[in-house]
Every structure is written in structure tokens, then in C-alpha cells.
TORLOFI-106207 format. One record per residue (C-alpha): residue in one letter; chain; x, y, z. Coordinates in nm, 4 decimals. Example, Ala and Ser with C-alpha at 12.3 -4.5 7.8 and 13.67 -1.06 7.14 Angstrom:
REM TORLOFI-106207
FISE  res  chain        c1        c2        c3
FISE    a      A    1.2300   -0.4500    0.7800
FISE    s      A    1.3670   -0.1060    0.7140
This chain:
REM TORLOFI-106207
FISE  res  chain        c1        c2        c3
FISE    m      A    3.4825   -0.2730   -1.5828
FISE    s      A    3.7265   -0.3839   -1.8492
FISE    g      A    4.0861   -0.2703   -1.8572
FISE    p      A    4.4373   -0.3920   -1.9194
FISE    e      A    4.5259   -0.7328   -1.7826
FISE    q      A    4.7375   -0.7298   -1.4703
FISE    p      A    5.0960   -0.7585   -1.5896
FISE    t      A    5.3889   -0.9641   -1.4687
FISE    l      A    5.6937   -0.7600   -1.3610
FISE    n      A    6.0481   -0.8936   -1.3320
FISE    d      A    6.3739   -0.7303   -1.2205
FISE    g      A    6.5879   -1.0441   -1.2441
FISE    v      A    6.5633   -1.1121   -0.8706
FISE    v      A    6.1900   -1.1292   -0.8012
FISE    v      A    5.8780   -1.1578   -1.0143
FISE    l      A    5.5550   -0.9725   -0.9403
FISE    r      A    5.2565   -1.1534   -1.0893
FISE    p      A    4.8789   -1.1807   -1.0450
FISE    w      A    4.7463   -1.4250   -0.7881
FISE    r      A    4.6348   -1.7739   -0.8953
FISE    d      A    4.3827   -1.9862   -0.7076
FISE    s      A    4.6535   -2.2466   -0.6533
FISE    d      A    4.8619   -1.9919   -0.4580
FISE    i      A    4.6141   -1.9852   -0.1699
FISE    d      A    4.7012   -2.3287   -0.0307
FISE    v      A    5.0724   -2.2539   -0.0662
FISE    v      A    5.0654   -1.9098    0.0959
FISE    h      A    4.8115   -1.9646    0.3750
FISE    p      A    5.0443   -2.1801    0.5941
FISE    l      A    5.3173   -1.9131    0.5689
FISE    a      A    5.1338   -1.6631    0.7932
FISE    d      A    5.3201   -1.6107    1.1224
FISE    d      A    5.3101   -1.4062    1.4429
FISE    e      A    5.5008   -1.1173    1.2830
FISE    m      A    5.2404   -1.0766    1.0074
FISE    v      A    4.9573   -1.0980    1.2596
FISE    h      A    5.1228   -0.8321    1.4773
FISE    w      A    5.2131   -0.5728    1.2130
FISE    f      A    4.8851   -0.6010    1.0220
FISE    g      A    4.6808   -0.6011    1.3419
FISE    f      A    4.4965   -0.9233    1.2623
FISE    p      A    4.2887   -1.0586    1.5528
FISE    g      A    4.4567   -1.3956    1.4962
FISE    f      A    4.5857   -1.6164    1.2187
FISE    p      A    4.3607   -1.5567    0.9167
FISE    p      A    4.1712   -1.8671    0.7967
FISE    r      A    4.2212   -2.0055    0.4489
FISE    g      A    3.8822   -1.8701    0.3499
FISE    g      A    3.9910   -1.5230    0.4555
FISE    l      A    4.2866   -1.5343    0.2171
FISE    a      A    4.0630   -1.6633   -0.0631
FISE    e      A    3.8236   -1.3729   -0.0057
FISE    a      A    4.1135   -1.1269   -0.0072
FISE    v      A    4.2418   -1.2626   -0.3389
FISE    e      A    3.8962   -1.2184   -0.4917
FISE    e      A    3.8742   -0.8623   -0.3526
FISE    w      A    4.2140   -0.7827   -0.5051
FISE    r      A    4.0972   -0.9089   -0.8424
FISE    q      A    3.7817   -0.6991   -0.8211
FISE    g      A    3.9856   -0.3982   -0.7126
FISE    y      A    4.2108   -0.4362   -1.0147
FISE    a      A    3.9123   -0.4716   -1.2488
FISE    d      A    3.7593   -0.1566   -1.0978
FISE    e      A    3.9966    0.0833   -1.2738
FISE    r      A    4.2932   -0.0579   -1.0826
FISE    r      A    4.1920    0.1077   -0.7544
FISE    v      A    4.3742   -0.1837   -0.5827
FISE    v      A    4.6700   -0.3641   -0.7373
FISE    n      A    4.8088   -0.6587   -0.5411
FISE    f      A    5.0921   -0.8711   -0.6752
FISE    l      A    5.2226   -1.2010   -0.5501
FISE    v      A    5.6009   -1.1828   -0.5118
FISE    e      A    5.7752   -1.4867   -0.6546
FISE    r      A    6.1340   -1.6065   -0.6407
FISE    d      A    6.2461   -1.9147   -0.8364
FISE    g      A    5.8832   -2.0128   -0.8835
FISE    r      A    5.7987   -1.9956   -0.5097
FISE    p      A    5.5664   -1.7366   -0.3495
FISE    v      A    5.7771   -1.5288   -0.1074
FISE    g      A    5.5448   -1.2351   -0.0320
FISE    n      A    5.2993   -0.9868   -0.1739
FISE    v      A    5.2918   -0.6124   -0.2419
FISE    e      A    5.0009   -0.3767   -0.2920
FISE    v      A    4.9119   -0.0234   -0.3946
FISE    r      A    4.5742    0.1389   -0.3319
FISE    d      A    4.4656    0.4383   -0.5357
FISE    q      A    4.3823    0.7236   -0.2960
FISE    g      A    4.2781    0.9634   -0.5708
FISE    d      A    4.4572    1.2758   -0.6932
FISE    a      A    4.7417    1.0635   -0.8401
FISE    l      A    4.8314    0.9328   -0.4914
FISE    g      A    4.8988    0.5684   -0.4112
FISE    e      A    4.9423    0.4003   -0.0729
FISE    l      A    5.1709    0.0989   -0.0476
FISE    s      A    5.1819   -0.2055    0.1761
FISE    w      A    5.3828   -0.5261    0.1587
FISE    t      A    5.4832   -0.8415    0.3393
FISE    i      A    5.7492   -1.1066    0.2924
FISE    y      A    5.6708   -1.4517    0.4282
FISE    a      A    5.8768   -1.5779    0.7211
FISE    p      A    6.1055   -1.8303    0.5433
FISE    y      A    6.2190   -1.5665    0.2940
FISE    r      A    6.2853   -1.2581    0.5073
FISE    g      A    6.6228   -1.0936    0.5288
FISE    r      A    6.7211   -1.1732    0.1677
FISE    g      A    6.6359   -0.8411    0.0065
FISE    y      A    6.3242   -0.9645   -0.1728
FISE    g      A    6.1039   -0.7013   -0.0114
FISE    t      A    6.3240   -0.4176   -0.1355
FISE    h      A    6.3273   -0.5529   -0.4904
FISE    a      A    5.9518   -0.6067   -0.4878
FISE    v      A    5.8671   -0.2599   -0.3559
FISE    r      A    6.1052   -0.0953   -0.6038
FISE    l      A    5.9297   -0.2757   -0.8886
FISE    l      A    5.5894   -0.1714   -0.7567
FISE    v      A    5.6955    0.1925   -0.7153
FISE    q      A    5.8150    0.2109   -1.0749
FISE    y      A    5.4929    0.0479   -1.1933
FISE    c      A    5.2925    0.3099   -1.0016
FISE    f      A    5.4756    0.5931   -1.1748
FISE    d      A    5.5099    0.4450   -1.5232
FISE    e      A    5.1826    0.2561   -1.5679
FISE    l      A    4.9343    0.3973   -1.3166
FISE    g      A    5.0329    0.7603   -1.3668
FISE    m      A    5.0716    0.8286   -0.9979
FISE    q      A    5.2686    1.1340   -0.8931
FISE    r      A    5.3158    1.0406   -0.5286
FISE    i      A    5.3333    0.7111   -0.3468
FISE    q      A    5.3427    0.6760    0.0302
FISE    a      A    5.3452    0.4174    0.3045
FISE    y      A    5.2654    0.4190    0.6754
FISE    v      A    5.4950    0.1946    0.8791
FISE    e      A    5.4880    0.1424    1.2556
FISE    q      A    5.7862    0.3016    1.4292
FISE    d      A    5.9056   -0.0294    1.5719
FISE    n      A    5.8851   -0.2154    1.2404
FISE    r      A    6.2532   -0.1690    1.1592
FISE    r      A    6.2545   -0.4258    0.8828
FISE    s      A    5.9780   -0.2524    0.6837
FISE    l      A    6.1290    0.0907    0.7450
FISE    r      A    6.4525   -0.0327    0.5851
FISE    v      A    6.2602   -0.1758    0.2902
FISE    a      A    6.0802    0.1548    0.2320
FISE    m      A    6.4001    0.3596    0.2492
FISE    r      A    6.5891    0.1236    0.0197
FISE    a      A    6.3024    0.1516   -0.2275
FISE    g      A    6.3497    0.5280   -0.2345
FISE    l      A    6.0746    0.6452    0.0023
FISE    r      A    6.1839    0.9359    0.2190
FISE    k      A    6.0906    0.9658    0.5829
FISE    e      A    5.8503    1.2590    0.6147
FISE    g      A    5.7262    1.2451    0.9731
FISE    v      A    5.5334    1.0533    1.2366
FISE    t      A    5.1554    1.0336    1.2513
FISE    r      A    5.0679    0.9946    1.6186
FISE    g      A    4.7969    0.7444    1.7069
FISE    r      A    4.7113    0.6879    1.3410
FISE    s      A    4.5436    0.3497    1.3850
FISE    e      A    4.4067    0.1326    1.6604
FISE    v      A    4.5763   -0.2061    1.6536
FISE    a      A    4.5112   -0.4769    1.9133
FISE    g      A    4.3177   -0.2296    2.1270
FISE    a      A    4.5801    0.0466    2.1325
FISE    r      A    4.6472    0.3529    1.9177
FISE    r      A    4.9818    0.3208    1.7426
FISE    d      A    5.2180    0.5760    1.5918
FISE    f      A    5.3188    0.5326    1.2275
FISE    v      A    5.6072    0.6733    1.0257
FISE    l      A    5.4967    0.8364    0.7001
FISE    l      A    5.7312    0.7763    0.4070
FISE    g      A    5.6803    0.9082    0.0567
FISE    r      A    5.8292    0.9382   -0.2877
FISE    l      A    5.7371    1.1715   -0.5722
FISE    a      A    5.7582    1.0884   -0.9387
FISE    s      A    5.9812    1.3963   -0.9692
FISE    d      A    6.2255    1.2853   -0.6981
FISE    l      A    6.5790    1.2192   -0.8106
FISE    d      A    6.6605    0.8531   -0.8511
FISE    p      A    6.7965    0.7248   -0.5166
FISE    g      A    7.0659    0.5466   -0.7179
FISE    e      A    7.2117    0.8865   -0.8105
FISE    p      A    7.4410    1.0594   -0.5568
FISE    e      A    7.2141    1.3618   -0.5015
FISE    g      A    6.9030    1.1477   -0.4748
FISE    f      A    7.0774    0.9124   -0.2323
FISE    r      A    7.1865    1.2036   -0.0131
FISE    a      A    6.8302    1.3388   -0.0056
FISE    l      A    6.7031    0.9961    0.0938
FISE    l      A    6.9538    0.9597    0.3779
FISE    n      A    6.8981    1.3175    0.4923
FISE    s      A    6.5264    1.2486    0.5394
FISE    a      A    6.6048    0.9830    0.8009
FISE    l      A    6.8804    1.1619    0.9927
FISE    p      A    6.8053    1.2918    1.3440
FISE    r      A    6.6896    1.6514    1.3709
FISE    k      A    6.8354    1.8318    1.6704
FISE    r      A    6.6770    2.1539    1.7899
FISE    a      A    6.9133    2.4534    1.8029
FISE    i      A    6.8704    2.7650    2.0165
FISE    a      A    7.0629    3.0905    1.9808
FISE    q      A    7.0957    3.3481    2.2580
FISE    m      A    7.2795    3.6711    2.3239
FISE    a      A    7.4734    3.7692    2.6373
FISE    i      A    7.4175    4.1467    2.6634
FISE    r      A    7.5962    4.3115    2.9589
FISE    d      A    7.6108    4.6520    3.1247
FISE    e      A    7.9127    4.8281    3.2769
FISE    n      A    7.8465    4.6562    3.6103
FISE    f      A    7.8857    4.3120    3.4507
FISE    r      A    7.5140    4.2387    3.4838
FISE    l      A    7.3365    4.0389    3.2146
FISE    l      A    7.0175    4.1421    3.0367
FISE    m      A    6.7543    3.8826    3.1293
FISE    c      A    6.4041    3.8411    2.9893
FISE    h      A    6.0864    3.7446    3.1716
FISE    t      A    5.9043    3.5332    2.9143
FISE    t      A    5.5305    3.4730    2.8790
FISE    y      A    5.5576    3.0975    2.8238
FISE    k      A    5.7520    2.9914    3.1347
FISE    p      A    5.7853    3.1218    3.4894
FISE    d      A    6.1648    3.1519    3.4948
FISE    w      A    6.3791    3.4183    3.3291
FISE    d      A    6.6214    3.3584    3.0455
FISE    l      A    6.8632    3.5250    2.8074
FISE    p      A    6.7162    3.6906    2.4976
FISE    g      A    6.7113    3.4556    2.1999
FISE    g      A    6.5165    3.1693    2.0523
FISE    v      A    6.4980    2.8744    1.8162
FISE    v      A    6.7176    2.8647    1.5055
FISE    e      A    6.5047    2.8312    1.1935
FISE    d      A    6.5669    2.5861    0.9082
FISE    g      A    6.8542    2.7040    0.6908
FISE    e      A    6.9504    2.9778    0.9377
FISE    s      A    7.2856    3.0014    1.1137
FISE    p      A    7.2868    3.0234    1.4963
FISE    r      A    7.4616    3.3605    1.4774
FISE    a      A    7.1995    3.5027    1.2394
FISE    a      A    6.9245    3.3575    1.4584
FISE    a      A    7.0623    3.5297    1.7706
FISE    r      A    7.0530    3.8684    1.5978
FISE    r      A    6.7052    3.8095    1.4527
FISE    e      A    6.5568    3.6886    1.7821
FISE    v      A    6.6897    3.9855    1.9825
FISE    s      A    6.5549    4.2207    1.7183
FISE    e      A    6.2131    4.0516    1.7163
FISE    e      A    6.1800    4.0171    2.0945
FISE    l      A    6.3275    4.3501    2.2053
FISE    a      A    6.3387    4.5710    1.8917
FISE    f      A    6.7118    4.5998    1.9577
FISE    d      A    6.9599    4.5440    1.6747
FISE    v      A    7.2986    4.4239    1.7908
FISE    t      A    7.5624    4.2358    1.5954
FISE    p      A    7.6613    3.9135    1.7727
FISE    g      A    8.0228    3.8905    1.8781
FISE    r      A    8.2209    3.5764    1.9399
FISE    l      A    8.0687    3.2480    2.0567
FISE    l      A    8.0852    3.2228    2.4359
FISE    v      A    7.9327    2.8843    2.5150
FISE    v      A    7.7664    2.5847    2.3521
FISE    d      A    7.5321    2.4072    2.5926
FISE    w      A    7.3673    2.0733    2.5168
FISE    l      A    7.0310    2.0385    2.6938
FISE    p      A    6.8753    1.6969    2.7595
FISE    t      A    6.5025    1.6383    2.7122
FISE    w      A    6.3092    1.8408    2.9665
FISE    g      A    5.9522    1.9513    3.0376
FISE    g      A    5.8105    1.8276    2.7067
FISE    w      A    6.1001    1.9649    2.4979
FISE    d      A    6.3347    1.7462    2.2949
FISE    d      A    6.7067    1.7781    2.3539
FISE    a      A    6.8781    2.0804    2.2000
FISE    c      A    7.2051    2.2648    2.1537
FISE    t      A    7.2166    2.6259    2.2735
FISE    f      A    7.4657    2.8711    2.1218
FISE    v      A    7.5307    3.1876    2.3248
FISE    f      A    7.7037    3.4806    2.1539
FISE    d      A    7.8608    3.7890    2.3061
FISE    g      A    7.6201    4.0825    2.2748
FISE    g      A    7.8708    4.3371    2.4040
FISE    v      A    7.8614    4.5931    2.6873
FISE    h      A    7.5874    4.8597    2.6927
FISE    q      A    7.4813    5.1426    2.9195
FISE    a      A    7.2669    5.0639    3.2199
FISE    g      A    6.9162    5.1868    3.1637
FISE    m      A    6.9061    5.0989    2.7965
FISE    e      A    6.6551    4.8248    2.8842
FISE    r      A    6.3955    5.0988    2.9452
FISE    q      A    6.4165    5.1902    2.5772
FISE    l      A    6.3367    4.8399    2.4552
FISE    t      A    6.0068    4.7455    2.2911
FISE    f      A    5.8911    4.3991    2.3923
FISE    e      A    5.7176    4.1462    2.1707
FISE    p      A    5.4055    4.1035    2.3914
FISE    r      A    5.3359    3.7425    2.2952
FISE    e      A    5.6796    3.6349    2.4224
FISE    i      A    5.8302    3.8938    2.6565
FISE    r      A    5.6797    4.0423    2.9745
FISE    g      A    5.9843    4.2478    3.0623
FISE    a      A    6.3635    4.2653    3.0699
FISE    e      A    6.6196    4.3792    3.3270
FISE    f      A    6.9919    4.3760    3.3832
FISE    c      A    7.0462    4.1208    3.6609
FISE    d      A    7.3388    4.0419    3.8846
FISE    p      A    7.4288    3.6808    3.9755
FISE    d      A    7.2146    3.6816    4.2911
FISE    q      A    6.9066    3.7966    4.0986
FISE    i      A    6.9799    3.5373    3.8304
FISE    r      A    6.9883    3.2621    4.0932
FISE    e      A    6.6507    3.3783    4.2241
FISE    r      A    6.4777    3.4084    3.8869
FISE    c      A    6.6264    3.1391    3.6636
FISE    a      A    6.6094    2.7615    3.6348
FISE    d      A    6.9090    2.5801    3.7803
FISE    f      A    7.0543    2.4815    3.4414
FISE    t      A    7.0208    2.8442    3.3217
FISE    v      A    7.2089    2.9639    3.6306
FISE    r      A    7.4906    2.7192    3.5579
FISE    r      A    7.5039    2.8308    3.1940
FISE    i      A    7.5156    3.2003    3.2871
FISE    l      A    7.7986    3.1507    3.5348
FISE    a      A    7.9907    2.9782    3.2539
FISE    i      A    7.9028    3.2651    3.0182
FISE    l      A    8.0371    3.5240    3.2595
FISE    a      A    8.3589    3.3261    3.2896
FISE    a      A    8.3827    3.2865    2.9120
FISE    t      A    8.3702    3.6632    2.8531
FISE    t      A    8.7276    3.6799    2.9838
FISE    s      A    8.8446    3.3404    2.8566
FISE    g      A    8.7776    3.1050    2.5667
FISE    t      A    8.4599    2.9417    2.4410
FISE    r      A    8.3165    2.6824    2.6799
FISE    y      A    8.1343    2.3594    2.5979
FISE    l      A    7.8622    2.2636    2.8487
FISE    e      A    7.6143    1.9827    2.8992
FISE    n      A    7.3018    2.0882    3.0877
FISE    g      A    7.4933    2.3914    3.2095
FISE    y      A    7.7902    2.1942    3.3411
FISE    p      A    8.1348    2.2427    3.1868
FISE    l      A    8.2311    1.9128    3.0275
FISE    d      A    8.5108    1.8425    3.2730
FISE    e      A    8.2612    1.8906    3.5611
FISE    a      A    7.9590    1.7053    3.4160
């Protein structure tokens, strides 16, 4: 099918241009172990394999530009290639490589930026994305510097060299703010920052200094009422919401008693737990509570001996610190241990 000729793009650092037959003999010897590994080739591709790929790229471009592959050139020398494949619905998927002698000079970032802009301006795409293996740090940096935001990890996406591998999904929308602008740059960085789970709990006591403990449906041990802090929610607001949802009991959280960092455990990522003072209430009030049946089997006021019997060891340590903090200042813990005792 006829269409516009494949253009040549130039940002003053690199040139993206269509492949020529003469490029094949120049580029073929530049394949190395890194390319073979990341692309999952069974071995070094033969010259004929590259020639066939170049012809497929040309056919893909002629077929309504469903595949657009550019040679990346610097000072007249081939230094890599970049590609976008039309996935339909105004979505393009990117891939790229820079040849071994030219890595680490920023050419990949310049080339991918040029390709991204071409996708939006000339191909009419509204979203471009790339899948990059988690260990491919170099390509992850290229994608981020080209304005693609980290969106998640696709587990076992592809089988490479006989094993399923995890890939990071990165994407950019045509409507995204330019990463060169402060707000766009902050959004880009924010997408790659670590996400730490936060938990908010409430320490609700009776006149006998016992703590209200919950027997949950999803683990054998007992715990304080509370739960995971939602996106955009403060830990204090989460503590109140969780107690209301789990026990149908509305109580305003008091001061912060402890912050407890939990290491990875039992399939959970690490987390920070915030425990707020839930005040002193009459014994027997637990019989008036209404439990959320999917999460809570029951609740009782428990003394320290009962807590030791029913709770995980790190929960016991945290609760002993909580009881101490009710008559002192806020404590910082790690896995239930006060910092000076960790």
C-alpha cells in the first residue's frame, strides 16, 4: 500500500533515518552478548537474519506504518535503531537498542525522544508504551529520560532463554505534561519512586487497661483494629475509617502512640504501621459492636497475658510499646522493637 515516505528526523545530536542495504554489513558485526540477552535471541543473529528484518521493517512501514523502524545515526555512523509497532486503538509499543561501541553517551535517550514525538505528531498515537526487563537498568533509564512513566510490573510476561521473565511497563500519553516542565518532571520522577505500604490502627482501652483486640478472618493471630491506608488518605483518617468499617464504631483518633516499621513477612511487602490512641471505654462495649464478617470473627478486651497467647510475636512487642506510650511520648519501633533496643 502506498503512503508517505519514511522521513529522516534530526534533533542535532542523532539522526533517525530509514535503513539502507549498505547498513547491513556495517551493523551486523556490532551485535554483542548484551543484545542477545535482552532480546532473547538464541544466539548471534546471522547477516541474513538482519537482512530479512530490514525487509520486514520496510514492508511494515509500507503497510500503513504498522511498524516503523529507524536506524539511529551519529556523525554518519550507525549507532543503534529504534522501533514503534502499531497495536491499534492509537497505541504504539516501543523498542530500541544502541550498539556496544556507542552506549553510555546519551544517544538512546535522544533517539527515543525523537521517536516518541514522531508517534504523537505524525502517527496520531495517543499512548506509547514499552516493556523493559527489570534488570535492564540502562534501558529503564532511557525510557524514563524520554518521558515514559513507570506504571507497574508484568510478571512472567515473556519466556526468554527458557524462563519466564518479569517486565516493567512504562508509558506516556500524548496529553502528559512535557517532562521538561517542572510539573511534568515531578510526575515522571514520582512514577518511579518506591511505594511503601502504610497501616493505621487504633489502641482502644477499657478501665482495666486492657486493649481491644480483633480476631481476623485472614490470619490465625489477633491484632488491633485497623487496616491499610488508601491512596491520598492520611493515616489518622484511615484509622477512623477502618474501625468504623470493621466494628461499626465511630471514634476520633487521639494522639499518635507508635510508628512501627515492619520488614517483609509472609508474602507482605514491608510497611509502616501508625497506631493512634482510641481512648478509654467501658468494659462490655465490645458486645455492642457489629463486625464486618469478611474481615472480623470477633473482638475482645485482652490483658497482656491474653495478648501474648493470641498475637504474633512482633504484635506483642508493639502492644507492650503502645501501653508504655499511653503514659509517655510517641515511640518509634522497628518490627516491634524500640529503636534503641533493635
